[in-house]
C-alpha positions as protocol buffer text, in pm:
chain_id: "A"
residue {
  index: 1
  type: MET
  ca { x: 10552 y: 12957 z: 10186 }
}
residue {
  index: 2
  type: SER
  ca { x: 10397 y: 12838 z: 10503 }
}
residue {
  index: 3
  type: PRO
  ca { x: 10101 y: 12595 z: 10534 }
}
residue {
  index: 4
  type: LEU
  ca { x: 9762 y: 12734 z: 10594 }
}
residue {
  index: 5
  type: LYS
  ca { x: 9656 y: 12806 z: 10941 }
}
residue {
  index: 6
  type: GLY
  ca { x: 9543 y: 12472 z: 11098 }
}
residue {
  index: 7
  type: GLN
  ca { x: 9677 y: 12252 z: 10822 }
}
residue {
  index: 8
  type: LYS
  ca { x: 9895 y: 11977 z: 10943 }
}
residue {
  index: 9
  type: ILE
  ca { x: 10243 y: 11932 z: 10791 }
}
residue {
  index: 10
  type: LYS
  ca { x: 10250 y: 11545 z: 10683 }
}
residue {
  index: 11
  type: ASP
  ca { x: 10560 y: 11351 z: 10776 }
}
residue {
  index: 12
  type: ASN
  ca { x: 10519 y: 11128 z: 10470 }
}
residue {
  index: 13
  type: PRO
  ca { x: 10361 y: 11335 z: 10193 }
}
residue {
  index: 14
  type: LYS
  ca { x: 10183 y: 11120 z: 9909 }
}
residue {
  index: 15
  type: ASP
  ca { x: 10326 y: 11319 z: 9617 }
}
residue {
  index: 16
  type: ILE
  ca { x: 10370 y: 11015 z: 9358 }
}
residue {
  index: 17
  type: MET
  ca { x: 10071 y: 10931 z: 9162 }
}
residue {
  index: 18
  type: LEU
  ca { x: 10027 y: 10556 z: 9043 }
}
residue {
  index: 19
  type: ARG
  ca { x: 9794 y: 10484 z: 8761 }
}
residue {
  index: 20
  type: THR
  ca { x: 9716 y: 10112 z: 8683 }
}
residue {
  index: 21
  type: ARG
  ca { x: 9455 y: 9896 z: 8473 }
}
residue {
  index: 22
  type: ILE
  ca { x: 9249 y: 9646 z: 8652 }
}
residue {
  index: 23
  type: ASP
  ca { x: 8957 y: 9445 z: 8552 }
}
residue {
  index: 24
  type: LYS
  ca { x: 8609 y: 9508 z: 8696 }
}
residue {
  index: 25
  type: GLY
  ca { x: 8617 y: 9208 z: 8925 }
}
residue {
  index: 26
  type: THR
  ca { x: 8946 y: 9328 z: 9096 }
}
residue {
  index: 27
  type: TYR
  ca { x: 8780 y: 9683 z: 9119 }
}
residue {
  index: 28
  type: ASN
  ca { x: 8483 y: 9535 z: 9290 }
}
residue {
  index: 29
  type: LYS
  ca { x: 8714 y: 9349 z: 9524 }
}
residue {
  index: 30
  type: LEU
  ca { x: 8905 y: 9678 z: 9590 }
}
residue {
  index: 31
  type: GLU
  ca { x: 8587 y: 9873 z: 9679 }
}
residue {
  index: 32
  type: GLU
  ca { x: 8441 y: 9609 z: 9875 }
}
residue {
  index: 33
  type: THR
  ca { x: 8742 y: 9590 z: 10095 }
}
residue {
  index: 34
  type: ALA
  ca { x: 8783 y: 9956 z: 10142 }
}
residue {
  index: 35
  type: GLU
  ca { x: 8404 y: 9966 z: 10235 }
}
residue {
  index: 36
  type: ILE
  ca { x: 8438 y: 9680 z: 10500 }
}
residue {
  index: 37
  type: LEU
  ca { x: 8758 y: 9824 z: 10649 }
}
residue {
  index: 38
  type: ASN
  ca { x: 8633 y: 10179 z: 10623 }
}
residue {
  index: 39
  type: ILE
  ca { x: 8957 y: 10317 z: 10455 }
}
residue {
  index: 40
  type: LYS
  ca { x: 9005 y: 10470 z: 10131 }
}
residue {
  index: 41
  type: LYS
  ca { x: 9079 y: 10256 z: 9811 }
}
residue {
  index: 42
  type: SER
  ca { x: 9427 y: 10410 z: 9794 }
}
residue {
  index: 43
  type: GLU
  ca { x: 9511 y: 10286 z: 10154 }
}
residue {
  index: 44
  type: VAL
  ca { x: 9403 y: 9925 z: 10049 }
}
residue {
  index: 45
  type: VAL
  ca { x: 9652 y: 9927 z: 9778 }
}
residue {
  index: 46
  type: ARG
  ca { x: 9922 y: 10057 z: 10006 }
}
residue {
  index: 47
  type: ARG
  ca { x: 9847 y: 9792 z: 10259 }
}
residue {
  index: 48
  type: GLY
  ca { x: 9865 y: 9540 z: 9987 }
}
residue {
  index: 49
  type: ILE
  ca { x: 10193 y: 9663 z: 9844 }
}
residue {
  index: 50
  type: GLU
  ca { x: 10350 y: 9641 z: 10199 }
}
residue {
  index: 51
  type: SER
  ca { x: 10221 y: 9302 z: 10251 }
}
residue {
  index: 52
  type: GLU
  ca { x: 10368 y: 9176 z: 9933 }
}
residue {
  index: 53
  type: TYR
  ca { x: 10697 y: 9357 z: 10003 }
}
residue {
  index: 54
  type: ARG
  ca { x: 10704 y: 9187 z: 10344 }
}
residue {
  index: 55
  type: LYS
  ca { x: 10666 y: 8847 z: 10182 }
}
residue {
  index: 56
  type: ALA
  ca { x: 10919 y: 8918 z: 9919 }
}
residue {
  index: 57
  type: LYS
  ca { x: 11189 y: 9001 z: 10177 }
}
residue {
  index: 58
  type: LYS
  ca { x: 11147 y: 8676 z: 10369 }
}
């Protein structure tokens, strides 16, 4: 089935859902960071994972 008219086909679909438990302080930091950077909380998490991955590979 083709996508709806005007819908962009994504190069990297986000089709895996990750669920985690965090404390209120960590959640507040996540919310504040997303607000300051004007991005979604999920993007903050993705960037954090990428940052830690790069450190681990050094």
